PQR file of N, CA, C, O and H, with PARSE charges and radii, in Angstrom:
ATOM      1  N   MET A   1      55.942  -6.070 -50.140 -0.4000 1.5000
ATOM      2  CA  MET A   1      54.504  -6.216 -50.235 -0.0000 2.0000
ATOM      3  C   MET A   1      53.882  -4.830 -50.427  0.5500 1.7000
ATOM      4  O   MET A   1      54.186  -3.905 -49.674 -0.5500 1.4000
ATOM      5  N   ALA A   2      53.029  -4.687 -51.416 -0.4000 1.5000
ATOM      6  CA  ALA A   2      52.397  -3.400 -51.709 -0.0000 2.0000
ATOM      7  C   ALA A   2      51.205  -3.161 -50.792  0.5500 1.7000
ATOM      8  O   ALA A   2      50.492  -4.087 -50.403 -0.5500 1.4000
ATOM      9  H   ALA A   2      52.782  -5.438 -52.028  0.4000 1.0000
ATOM     10  N   LYS A   3      51.016  -1.907 -50.466 -0.4000 1.5000
ATOM     11  CA  LYS A   3      49.868  -1.530 -49.639 -0.0000 2.0000
ATOM     12  C   LYS A   3      48.673  -1.299 -50.547  0.5500 1.7000
ATOM     13  O   LYS A   3      48.810  -0.805 -51.666 -0.5500 1.4000
ATOM     14  H   LYS A   3      51.594  -1.155 -50.782  0.4000 1.0000
ATOM     15  N   ASN A   4      47.514  -1.658 -50.055 -0.4000 1.5000
ATOM     16  CA  ASN A   4      46.278  -1.388 -50.781 -0.0000 2.0000
ATOM     17  C   ASN A   4      45.740  -0.050 -50.308  0.5500 1.7000
ATOM     18  O   ASN A   4      45.057   0.020 -49.287 -0.5500 1.4000
ATOM     19  H   ASN A   4      47.403  -2.059 -49.146  0.4000 1.0000
ATOM     20  N   GLN A   5      46.040   1.010 -51.041 -0.4000 1.5000
ATOM     21  CA  GLN A   5      45.590   2.331 -50.667 -0.0000 2.0000
ATOM     22  C   GLN A   5      44.501   2.786 -51.619  0.5500 1.7000
ATOM     23  O   GLN A   5      44.625   2.660 -52.837 -0.5500 1.4000
ATOM     24  H   GLN A   5      46.595   0.953 -51.872  0.4000 1.0000
ATOM     25  N   LYS A   6      43.427   3.321 -51.041 -0.4000 1.5000
ATOM     26  CA  LYS A   6      42.369   3.891 -51.848 -0.0000 2.0000
ATOM     27  C   LYS A   6      42.706   5.351 -52.099  0.5500 1.7000
ATOM     28  O   LYS A   6      43.324   6.014 -51.266 -0.5500 1.4000
ATOM     29  H   LYS A   6      43.327   3.423 -50.051  0.4000 1.0000
ATOM     30  N   THR A   7      42.296   5.832 -53.241 -0.4000 1.5000
ATOM     31  CA  THR A   7      42.450   7.255 -53.522 -0.0000 2.0000
ATOM     32  C   THR A   7      41.057   7.857 -53.654  0.5500 1.7000
ATOM     33  O   THR A   7      40.142   7.239 -54.199 -0.5500 1.4000
ATOM     34  H   THR A   7      41.793   5.293 -53.917  0.4000 1.0000
ATOM     35  N   TYR A   8      40.920   9.056 -53.152 -0.4000 1.5000
ATOM     36  CA  TYR A   8      39.626   9.724 -53.157 -0.0000 2.0000
ATOM     37  C   TYR A   8      39.733  11.023 -53.926  0.5500 1.7000
ATOM     38  O   TYR A   8      40.748  11.716 -53.852 -0.5500 1.4000
ATOM     39  H   TYR A   8      41.663   9.558 -52.709  0.4000 1.0000
ATOM     40  N   GLY A   9      38.695  11.350 -54.659 -0.4000 1.5000
ATOM     41  CA  GLY A   9      38.675  12.581 -55.438 -0.0000 2.0000
ATOM     42  C   GLY A   9      38.452  13.797 -54.556  0.5500 1.7000
ATOM     43  O   GLY A   9      38.096  13.680 -53.384 -0.5500 1.4000
ATOM     44  H   GLY A   9      37.871  10.787 -54.720  0.4000 1.0000
ATOM     45  N   SER A  10      38.668  14.961 -55.143 -0.4000 1.5000
ATOM     46  CA  SER A  10      38.547  16.199 -54.378 -0.0000 2.0000
ATOM     47  C   SER A  10      37.115  16.432 -53.896  0.5500 1.7000
ATOM     48  O   SER A  10      36.919  17.032 -52.839 -0.5500 1.4000
ATOM     49  H   SER A  10      38.957  15.055 -56.095  0.4000 1.0000
ATOM     50  N   GLU A  11      36.118  15.975 -54.640 -0.4000 1.5000
ATOM     51  CA  GLU A  11      34.726  16.140 -54.219 -0.0000 2.0000
ATOM     52  C   GLU A  11      34.442  15.320 -52.957  0.5500 1.7000
ATOM     53  O   GLU A  11      33.804  15.814 -52.027 -0.5500 1.4000
ATOM     54  H   GLU A  11      36.277  15.487 -55.498  0.4000 1.0000
ATOM     55  N   PHE A  12      34.909  14.082 -52.924 -0.4000 1.5000
ATOM     56  CA  PHE A  12      34.730  13.238 -51.746 -0.0000 2.0000
ATOM     57  C   PHE A  12      35.422  13.859 -50.539  0.5500 1.7000
ATOM     58  O   PHE A  12      34.867  13.887 -49.440 -0.5500 1.4000
ATOM     59  H   PHE A  12      35.428  13.681 -53.679  0.4000 1.0000
ATOM     60  N   LYS A  13      36.645  14.360 -50.753 -0.4000 1.5000
ATOM     61  CA  LYS A  13      37.406  14.958 -49.663 -0.0000 2.0000
ATOM     62  C   LYS A  13      36.692  16.178 -49.092  0.5500 1.7000
ATOM     63  O   LYS A  13      36.623  16.351 -47.875 -0.5500 1.4000
ATOM     64  H   LYS A  13      37.095  14.338 -51.646  0.4000 1.0000
ATOM     65  N   ALA A  14      36.165  17.018 -49.971 -0.4000 1.5000
ATOM     66  CA  ALA A  14      35.448  18.214 -49.523 -0.0000 2.0000
ATOM     67  C   ALA A  14      34.201  17.834 -48.728  0.5500 1.7000
ATOM     68  O   ALA A  14      33.897  18.459 -47.711 -0.5500 1.4000
ATOM     69  H   ALA A  14      36.221  16.878 -50.960  0.4000 1.0000
ATOM     70  N   GLN A  15      33.485  16.822 -49.183 -0.4000 1.5000
ATOM     71  CA  GLN A  15      32.291  16.367 -48.479 -0.0000 2.0000
ATOM     72  C   GLN A  15      32.651  15.748 -47.134  0.5500 1.7000
ATOM     73  O   GLN A  15      31.920  15.917 -46.158 -0.5500 1.4000
ATOM     74  H   GLN A  15      33.732  16.315 -50.009  0.4000 1.0000
ATOM     75  N   ALA A  16      33.767  15.036 -47.078 -0.4000 1.5000
ATOM     76  CA  ALA A  16      34.198  14.423 -45.824 -0.0000 2.0000
ATOM     77  C   ALA A  16      34.552  15.485 -44.793  0.5500 1.7000
ATOM     78  O   ALA A  16      34.207  15.352 -43.619 -0.5500 1.4000
ATOM     79  H   ALA A  16      34.360  14.898 -47.871  0.4000 1.0000
ATOM     80  N   VAL A  17      35.232  16.527 -45.219 -0.4000 1.5000
ATOM     81  CA  VAL A  17      35.588  17.619 -44.304 -0.0000 2.0000
ATOM     82  C   VAL A  17      34.334  18.331 -43.824  0.5500 1.7000
ATOM     83  O   VAL A  17      34.219  18.656 -42.642 -0.5500 1.4000
ATOM     84  H   VAL A  17      35.512  16.635 -46.173  0.4000 1.0000
ATOM     85  N   GLU A  18      33.404  18.574 -44.720 -0.4000 1.5000
ATOM     86  CA  GLU A  18      32.150  19.229 -44.351 -0.0000 2.0000
ATOM     87  C   GLU A  18      31.380  18.385 -43.340  0.5500 1.7000
ATOM     88  O   GLU A  18      30.856  18.911 -42.358 -0.5500 1.4000
ATOM     89  H   GLU A  18      33.498  18.310 -45.680  0.4000 1.0000
ATOM     90  N   LEU A  19      31.314  17.095 -43.579 -0.4000 1.5000
ATOM     91  CA  LEU A  19      30.635  16.195 -42.661 -0.0000 2.0000
ATOM     92  C   LEU A  19      31.317  16.194 -41.294  0.5500 1.7000
ATOM     93  O   LEU A  19      30.645  16.202 -40.262 -0.5500 1.4000
ATOM     94  H   LEU A  19      31.740  16.668 -44.376  0.4000 1.0000
ATOM     95  N   ALA A  20      32.633  16.185 -41.287 -0.4000 1.5000
ATOM     96  CA  ALA A  20      33.381  16.198 -40.031 -0.0000 2.0000
ATOM     97  C   ALA A  20      33.110  17.475 -39.249  0.5500 1.7000
ATOM     98  O   ALA A  20      33.039  17.442 -38.020 -0.5500 1.4000
ATOM     99  H   ALA A  20      33.179  16.179 -42.125  0.4000 1.0000
ATOM    100  N   GLN A  21      32.960  18.585 -39.932 -0.4000 1.5000
ATOM    101  CA  GLN A  21      32.662  19.840 -39.262 -0.0000 2.0000
ATOM    102  C   GLN A  21      31.257  19.830 -38.671  0.5500 1.7000
ATOM    103  O   GLN A  21      31.006  20.453 -37.639 -0.5500 1.4000
ATOM    104  H   GLN A  21      33.017  18.612 -40.930  0.4000 1.0000
ATOM    105  N   GLU A  22      30.350  19.124 -39.325 -0.4000 1.5000
ATOM    106  CA  GLU A  22      28.960  19.079 -38.862 -0.0000 2.0000
ATOM    107  C   GLU A  22      28.759  18.115 -37.694  0.5500 1.7000
ATOM    108  O   GLU A  22      28.114  18.461 -36.704 -0.5500 1.4000
ATOM    109  H   GLU A  22      30.554  18.618 -40.163  0.4000 1.0000
ATOM    110  N   ILE A  23      29.309  16.910 -37.809 -0.4000 1.5000
ATOM    111  CA  ILE A  23      29.009  15.884 -36.794 -0.0000 2.0000
ATOM    112  C   ILE A  23      30.224  15.453 -35.985  0.5500 1.7000
ATOM    113  O   ILE A  23      30.100  14.642 -35.068 -0.5500 1.4000
ATOM    114  H   ILE A  23      29.832  16.628 -38.613  0.4000 1.0000
ATOM    115  N   GLY A  24      31.387  15.982 -36.313 -0.4000 1.5000
ATOM    116  CA  GLY A  24      32.613  15.591 -35.607 -0.0000 2.0000
ATOM    117  C   GLY A  24      33.419  14.606 -36.421  0.5500 1.7000
ATOM    118  O   GLY A  24      32.877  13.790 -37.167 -0.5500 1.4000
ATOM    119  H   GLY A  24      31.487  16.641 -37.058  0.4000 1.0000
ATOM    120  N   GLY A  25      34.724  14.702 -36.261 -0.4000 1.5000
ATOM    121  CA  GLY A  25      35.639  13.889 -37.053 -0.0000 2.0000
ATOM    122  C   GLY A  25      35.499  12.403 -36.836  0.5500 1.7000
ATOM    123  O   GLY A  25      35.512  11.631 -37.794 -0.5500 1.4000
ATOM    124  H   GLY A  25      35.164  15.365 -35.655  0.4000 1.0000
ATOM    125  N   HIS A  26      35.365  11.984 -35.576 -0.4000 1.5000
ATOM    126  CA  HIS A  26      35.289  10.553 -35.278 -0.0000 2.0000
ATOM    127  C   HIS A  26      34.051   9.929 -35.917  0.5500 1.7000
ATOM    128  O   HIS A  26      34.145   8.881 -36.557 -0.5500 1.4000
ATOM    129  H   HIS A  26      35.354  12.612 -34.797  0.4000 1.0000
ATOM    130  N   LYS A  27      32.908  10.557 -35.750 -0.4000 1.5000
ATOM    131  CA  LYS A  27      31.673  10.020 -36.336 -0.0000 2.0000
ATOM    132  C   LYS A  27      31.730  10.025 -37.867  0.5500 1.7000
ATOM    133  O   LYS A  27      31.244   9.102 -38.520 -0.5500 1.4000
ATOM    134  H   LYS A  27      32.832  11.408 -35.230  0.4000 1.0000
ATOM    135  N   ALA A  28      32.322  11.064 -38.419 -0.4000 1.5000
ATOM    136  CA  ALA A  28      32.408  11.162 -39.879 -0.0000 2.0000
ATOM    137  C   ALA A  28      33.271  10.047 -40.452  0.5500 1.7000
ATOM    138  O   ALA A  28      32.885   9.398 -41.424 -0.5500 1.4000
ATOM    139  H   ALA A  28      32.717  11.815 -37.889  0.4000 1.0000
ATOM    140  N   THR A  29      34.434   9.823 -39.856 -0.4000 1.5000
ATOM    141  CA  THR A  29      35.317   8.778 -40.391 -0.0000 2.0000
ATOM    142  C   THR A  29      34.699   7.404 -40.217  0.5500 1.7000
ATOM    143  O   THR A  29      34.841   6.540 -41.081 -0.5500 1.4000
ATOM    144  H   THR A  29      34.748  10.351 -39.066  0.4000 1.0000
ATOM    145  N   LYS A  30      34.022   7.204 -39.115 -0.4000 1.5000
ATOM    146  CA  LYS A  30      33.365   5.918 -38.880 -0.0000 2.0000
ATOM    147  C   LYS A  30      32.256   5.686 -39.912  0.5500 1.7000
ATOM    148  O   LYS A  30      32.125   4.589 -40.454 -0.5500 1.4000
ATOM    149  H   LYS A  30      33.907   7.906 -38.412  0.4000 1.0000
ATOM    150  N   GLY A  31      31.469   6.716 -40.176 -0.4000 1.5000
ATOM    151  CA  GLY A  31      30.382   6.616 -41.145 -0.0000 2.0000
ATOM    152  C   GLY A  31      30.864   6.447 -42.573  0.5500 1.7000
ATOM    153  O   GLY A  31      30.219   5.773 -43.376 -0.5500 1.4000
ATOM    154  H   GLY A  31      31.575   7.607 -39.736  0.4000 1.0000
ATOM    155  N   LEU A  32      31.990   7.055 -42.890 -0.4000 1.5000
ATOM    156  CA  LEU A  32      32.530   6.968 -44.251 -0.0000 2.0000
ATOM    157  C   LEU A  32      33.386   5.728 -44.466  0.5500 1.7000
ATOM    158  O   LEU A  32      33.712   5.382 -45.602 -0.5500 1.4000
ATOM    159  H   LEU A  32      32.514   7.603 -42.238  0.4000 1.0000
ATOM    160  N   GLY A  33      33.745   5.064 -43.383 -0.4000 1.5000
ATOM    161  CA  GLY A  33      34.560   3.862 -43.501 -0.0000 2.0000
ATOM    162  C   GLY A  33      36.020   4.151 -43.785  0.5500 1.7000
ATOM    163  O   GLY A  33      36.706   3.347 -44.416 -0.5500 1.4000
ATOM    164  H   GLY A  33      33.480   5.345 -42.461  0.4000 1.0000
ATOM    165  N   ILE A  34      36.500   5.301 -43.320 -0.4000 1.5000
ATOM    166  CA  ILE A  34      37.904   5.639 -43.498 -0.0000 2.0000
ATOM    167  C   ILE A  34      38.545   5.816 -42.128  0.5500 1.7000
ATOM    168  O   ILE A  34      37.855   6.038 -41.133 -0.5500 1.4000
ATOM    169  H   ILE A  34      35.942   5.954 -42.807  0.4000 1.0000
ATOM    170  N   SER A  35      39.863   5.717 -42.086 -0.4000 1.5000
ATOM    171  CA  SER A  35      40.549   5.877 -40.811 -0.0000 2.0000
ATOM    172  C   SER A  35      40.636   7.360 -40.467  0.5500 1.7000
ATOM    173  O   SER A  35      40.652   8.199 -41.368 -0.5500 1.4000
ATOM    174  H   SER A  35      40.423   5.537 -42.894  0.4000 1.0000
ATOM    175  N   PRO A  36      40.692   7.691 -39.199 -0.5600 1.5000
ATOM    176  CA  PRO A  36      40.864   9.089 -38.803  0.2800 2.0000
ATOM    177  C   PRO A  36      42.122   9.706 -39.405  0.5500 1.7000
ATOM    178  O   PRO A  36      42.129  10.890 -39.742 -0.5500 1.4000
ATOM    179  N   ARG A  37      43.170   8.927 -39.541 -0.4000 1.5000
ATOM    180  CA  ARG A  37      44.400   9.436 -40.165 -0.0000 2.0000
ATOM    181  C   ARG A  37      44.135   9.852 -41.606  0.5500 1.7000
ATOM    182  O   ARG A  37      44.749  10.800 -42.097 -0.5500 1.4000
ATOM    183  H   ARG A  37      43.164   7.966 -39.266  0.4000 1.0000
ATOM    184  N   GLY A  38      43.240   9.165 -42.281 -0.4000 1.5000
ATOM    185  CA  GLY A  38      42.921   9.498 -43.659 -0.0000 2.0000
ATOM    186  C   GLY A  38      42.228  10.833 -43.794  0.5500 1.7000
ATOM    187  O   GLY A  38      42.397  11.525 -44.798 -0.5500 1.4000
ATOM    188  H   GLY A  38      42.742   8.395 -41.882  0.4000 1.0000
ATOM    189  N   LEU A  39      41.453  11.201 -42.798 -0.4000 1.5000
ATOM    190  CA  LEU A  39      40.742  12.477 -42.855 -0.0000 2.0000
ATOM    191  C   LEU A  39      41.633  13.630 -42.458  0.5500 1.7000
ATOM    192  O   LEU A  39      41.535  14.714 -43.035 -0.5500 1.4000
ATOM    193  H   LEU A  39      41.316  10.639 -41.982  0.4000 1.0000
ATOM    194  N   PHE A  40      42.488  13.423 -41.499 -0.4000 1.5000
ATOM    195  CA  PHE A  40      43.256  14.528 -40.939 -0.0000 2.0000
ATOM    196  C   PHE A  40      44.692  14.610 -41.438  0.5500 1.7000
ATOM    197  O   PHE A  40      45.447  15.468 -40.981 -0.5500 1.4000
ATOM    198  H   PHE A  40      42.568  12.543 -41.031  0.4000 1.0000
ATOM    199  N   THR A  41      45.084  13.748 -42.356 -0.4000 1.5000
ATOM    200  CA  THR A  41      46.420  13.789 -42.918 -0.0000 2.0000
ATOM    201  C   THR A  41      46.396  14.589 -44.212  0.5500 1.7000
ATOM    202  O   THR A  41      45.608  14.276 -45.104 -0.5500 1.4000
ATOM    203  H   THR A  41      44.470  13.052 -42.728  0.4000 1.0000
ATOM    204  N   PRO A  42      47.230  15.605 -44.342 -0.5600 1.5000
ATOM    205  CA  PRO A  42      47.244  16.379 -45.586  0.2800 2.0000
ATOM    206  C   PRO A  42      47.684  15.527 -46.774  0.5500 1.7000
ATOM    207  O   PRO A  42      48.491  14.607 -46.639 -0.5500 1.4000
ATOM    208  N   GLY A  43      47.142  15.852 -47.916 -0.4000 1.5000
ATOM    209  CA  GLY A  43      47.570  15.133 -49.097 -0.0000 2.0000
ATOM    210  C   GLY A  43      46.491  14.971 -50.014  0.5500 1.7000
ATOM    211  O   GLY A  43      46.671  14.380 -51.079 -0.5500 1.4000
ATOM    212  H   GLY A  43      46.486  16.599 -48.026  0.4000 1.0000
TER
END
């Protein structure tokens, strides 16, 4: 069974990191609708 993985562009990733630095990682991932592992996992 294939996993449904979303891919995000470098602009989205940069904005997500910036947001996490401003308001905290947990709030940022919750607001963006992504898992915390998605924000903090390299790749």
